[in-house]
Phi, psi and omega in degrees: 000118179280167177300319181294318178296318179297316179300316180297315181295321180295313181292324176297330180275002177096006179272173179232134180255130178236169181261003182223165179250132177217180179293344177275352181287131178271319183220146169242126175264113185261130176267207184292323179225081187289334176068216188291336179295324178295315179301315180295318179299316179297319180296326181272355180078023179282138177292128181255128180244148167264184183300317180297321178294322177295314180299318179296319180295320182281342177082000000 
């Protein structure tokens, strides 16, 4: 699943994709090297998903 494909599936399902993590973020989809966004998401208590988790969530 490419980033573009994931973005398309999320928006079709009514979600919104952003480029940053904040307390308003519901989910972070983490790839192979998520970097500082993963650290921030964990600190804020944001649910972190991998590709399989995203696919399962979207159905």
